[in-house]
C-alpha positions as CSV (number, residue, x, y, z in Angstrom):
1,M,171.3,80.4,-6.8
2,P,170.8,80.8,-3.1
3,K,174.0,81.7,-1.2
4,A,173.1,79.0,1.3
5,A,174.0,76.4,-1.3
6,L,177.7,77.5,-1.4
7,T,180.4,76.1,0.8
8,T,183.9,77.5,1.0
9,E,187.3,75.9,1.9
10,G,190.1,78.4,1.9
11,S,189.7,80.6,-1.1
12,A,187.7,77.9,-3.1
13,T,183.9,77.9,-3.4
14,F,181.9,74.7,-3.9
15,V,178.4,73.3,-4.3
16,F,177.1,69.8,-4.0
17,V,175.4,68.5,-7.2
18,V,173.1,65.5,-7.0
19,K,174.4,62.7,-9.3
20,G,172.2,59.6,-9.2
21,N,171.9,59.0,-5.4
22,A,175.1,60.7,-4.3
23,A,176.4,64.2,-3.7
24,E,179.3,65.4,-5.9
25,R,181.3,68.3,-4.6
26,R,182.0,70.7,-7.5
27,A,184.1,73.8,-7.6
28,V,182.3,76.9,-8.9
29,R,183.2,80.5,-9.7
30,V,180.7,83.1,-8.5
31,G,180.0,86.6,-9.8
32,G,177.7,89.2,-8.5
33,A,175.3,88.9,-5.5
34,D,171.9,90.2,-4.9
35,G,170.6,89.8,-1.4
36,D,170.6,86.1,-0.6
37,R,171.3,85.0,-4.2
38,V,174.5,84.8,-6.1
39,E,175.4,84.3,-9.7
40,V,177.4,81.2,-10.7
41,I,179.5,82.0,-13.7
42,A,181.5,78.7,-14.0
43,G,181.3,75.1,-12.7
44,L,177.6,74.3,-13.3
45,A,175.7,73.2,-16.3
46,S,172.1,73.8,-17.2
47,G,169.9,71.2,-15.4
48,D,172.4,70.4,-12.6
49,R,170.5,69.8,-9.4
50,V,172.2,71.5,-6.4
51,V,171.8,70.7,-2.7
52,I,170.4,73.8,-1.0
53,S,171.7,74.4,2.6
54,P,174.0,71.3,2.7
55,P,174.7,70.1,6.2
56,A,178.3,70.4,7.4
57,T,178.5,66.6,7.5
58,L,177.8,66.3,3.7
59,K,180.9,65.0,1.9
60,D,181.7,64.1,-1.7
61,G,180.1,60.8,-2.5
62,S,177.6,61.0,0.4
63,R,174.3,59.2,-0.3
64,V,171.4,61.6,-0.8
65,V,167.6,61.3,-1.2
66,V,165.8,63.7,-3.4
67,H,162.3,64.8,-2.2
């Protein structure tokens, strides 16, 4: 996934997953990186839709619109 989708807080790494019409903050564990992409080895399931380049104001439960 693009590194831009990741957010960090302390030593924890998160992504925002779209659930219905809201963003859900989810902890992930990352593996290797290649350029601007990173391997996620835990925390996501196949088919999860992730917010790419989330704004700093995005919070768990924030309403989102999928384009």
